[in-house]
N, C-alpha and C positions, 0 to 999 in steps of 0.2 A: 504494500500500500504506499502511496506516495503523498508528500506534502509540498505544497507550492503556493506562494503568496505573491507571484510576480505582478499580478494586476495592481496592487497598491504598494509595492516595494519600489517607491518612485524617488526616494532619497536614501543616502546611506543611513540615516537615522531611522527612517520608516522600515528599511529592510531589517535592521537589527532589532527593532522593536517587534516586528512580526515574528521573527525567529524566536525571540524570547517568549512572547505570548503563546505561540503555537507549541513550543517545547513544553511550557508549563502545563498547557492543556492536556497534551499527550501523557505526561507523567500522571497527572490527576485522574485521567481517564483510564489508565493502565494499558495504554497502547504504545507500541514502539515502531513507528513508521519512519520512512526515510524521506528527508529533504531532497528535492531534485531541483536542479536548475533548468531553466527553459527560457533562456534570454533571447531577445531579438538577435538575429532575424527569424528565429523559430517562432512559428505561428501558434497563438493561444488556442486556436481551433483544433490543432493536433493534440495539444495537451488535453483539452476538454473531451476529446473523443476516447480516451483511454479507458479501460475497464478496471484499472487498479487505484482510482481516486480514493485518497483517505481524507486528507483536508486540503482542499483546493479552492481558491476564489474563482468564481464563475459568473460571467455576465448573464443577466436575466434573459436576453434574447436567446442565445444558444441553449440555455437551460430549458426555455419553454419548447424548443424545437427538438431537443435530443431524444432519440429513442434507442434503447430504454432510458428514460429519464434518470438523471442523477438524483441523489438523496440530499435534500436541502437540510443542513444541520443547523446553522444559525445565520443571521445576517446582523451586521453591526448597525447601531443607531448613532450617527455622527453627533458630536457634542456641539457643533456650532449652531448659532441661533437660526440661521436661514433654513435649517431642516426641521424646525418646529417640533423636535423630539420624536421625529418619525424615522423609520428605517427607509429612507428615500434618498434619491439623488437626482441631479439633472445634468444638462450640458450647458456650460457657459459658452457664449459666442464671443470670441476674443479677436482683437486687432492689435496692432503695434501700439505701444504706449504713446508714441509720438504722432500717430495718425490723427487726422482731424475728425474722424467719424465719431459720433456720439449716440447713434442709434442705428439699428440694423439697416434701415432704409437708405442710410448714407453710404452703404457698401454696395447697393445695387449697381450692376454694370461693372463691378470690379472683378477681382480674381479670388475665388473661393478655394479652400482646401478641405480635405477630410483624411481620416486615418486609413481604415480598411473597410471594405463594403460589407463585412459581416459584423461590424461594430455598432451597437446601440448608441453609445455616447458619442462615438467619433464619426457617425455617418447617419443612421436612421433618424435620430433625434433631431439633427439639424434639418434634414429634409422634411420631416413631419411638422416641425415648427413652421417652416415656410408655407407648406401646404395648408396648414390649419389656420395660420395667422393672416396669410396673404393670398390663399386660393391657388398658388402655383409655386413651383420651385425652379424655375427657368430664368432667375434674375441675374445669373453670373454667366457672362460669355466665356469665361476661362475658368476651368476647374481642374485642380490637381489633386489626385488621390495617391494612395500608397505611402502616407507619412507615418504610419506604424502606430503612433501613440501620442499622447499629449505633449510630450517633449518634442516630438517631430513637428507638431503643429506650431509650438512656440518658436522653434528654430526656423521654420519656413517663414513665419511672420516677421521674425526679426531680420531675416535675410532679404526680404522684399520679394520673395517668391510667390507668396499669397497675401491677400488683404484681409481675409476673415476665415476662421476656422473654428471648430468645436472642441471643447475640452471636458472631459469627465470632471464634474464639479468636485467630487471628493478627492480625485487625483490632484487637481490644481490646488485644492485647499492644503493638501499635504505638501506640495511643492512650495507654496507660499510659506508654510510653517518651517520647512526644513531647508529650503534654498531660495530665500527671499529675493536675492539679487537676480537670479535667473527669472523668477516669477514676475519681477517688476518691469521686465522688458515688453509686457503686454498688458492690456486693460480689458475689462469685461464690459461689453455694451448691451447685452441681452442675455436671457436664460430661458431654456426650454421648460415646459411643465415637468414636475417630478414624476418619477416612476420608481417602483420598488428597487431597493438597494441589492446589488449583487450578493448572493449568498456564499457562505463556505460550505462546499458540498463534499459528499463522499460518493462512492460507487453505487450504481443502481442496486437496490435490494440490501443495502447495508443492514446488518442484523439489529434488531430493536434494542438489545442489551447494550451493544457498543454505542448506538446512536444515543441512547439515554445518558450513558456515562459521559459522552462527548458534550452533550448539551449542558448537563449539570456542571461540567468543568468550566465551560465558557461563562455560565451564570456566576459561578464562584469567583472566576478571575476578576470580575468587576469589583468585588469586595476585598480582594487580596491587596494589603498594603504595599507589598513589594512590587506589585504590577502597576501601581498608580502613575509612576513616570512613563512607563511604557504605553499605557492607554492614553495618556495626555499627549504623548508624541503622535500617536495614531488618531487623535481627535475622535475617540470613541466614548460614548457615554454608558452604553450598555449593549446587550445583545437580545434579539428576539428570536423566536422559532417562525420563520416565514411561512406564509400560506403558498404552497407551490402554484396553485391556480392563479395568484395575483400576477405572476409574471406573464400571464396571457395578454396583459396590456401591451407589453413590448412586441409580442407577436402580432397583435391586431394593428398596431401602428405601423409595424414594418410591412405588413401586407398592403396597407394603403399606399405606402411609398413605392412598393413593388409594382403597383398598378401604373404609376406615373412613368414617363420616358426615362430611360436609364441615364444616370450621370456617367461621364467618361471615367 
């Protein structure tokens, strides 16, 4: 069984904090699973298709579409005020910090970017926002994809390769907390509607005894004094047991996007 927190290991401090937290959870739950690296350019979709998932962060869209479905263990509740104490996240729509844009309409006719076409936060959320708020998503004559992740979006913005791009809000909050100089190179001019926070998942059919121990360990972690600095680094207030059906929201929104003409 494997353990991986690549999705939200976006700064050295976050990487160390996730390792500390997940190691503590495993000891508490009585499992001894293996941390694996799966760094870019390796695709997260290949990680999520594995049958030996133990503790792995997984985006809600592929979770909703995976067959057989992975087991949702817990999902974090971010501590920052904009999440309202709920286990949700959104996509920030970002531009260069020095750009004259103050609202998304200012970027129409410019150059947009996205991460990967299977990404909820880096692709589908942006297009769904345009379709739902403006009735169409063909406002950008130039579009560049394949930017991999939030850091790739920021780097493309700073380099002037694109003028606007989507950022997983929780990812960017972690970057702002752990790498503020990098984050300060861009500014947020809009935000999509929230959707359920990605869960930490295990393999399909994870046995109930192990599942129960893992959940109890995550809940206990919040009250463990030794983990308070770790959870503060990760901007986590608590954990919940997510309702698997709630991730159908991402699937239904993605299907709306897939009916529209494809982006390059």
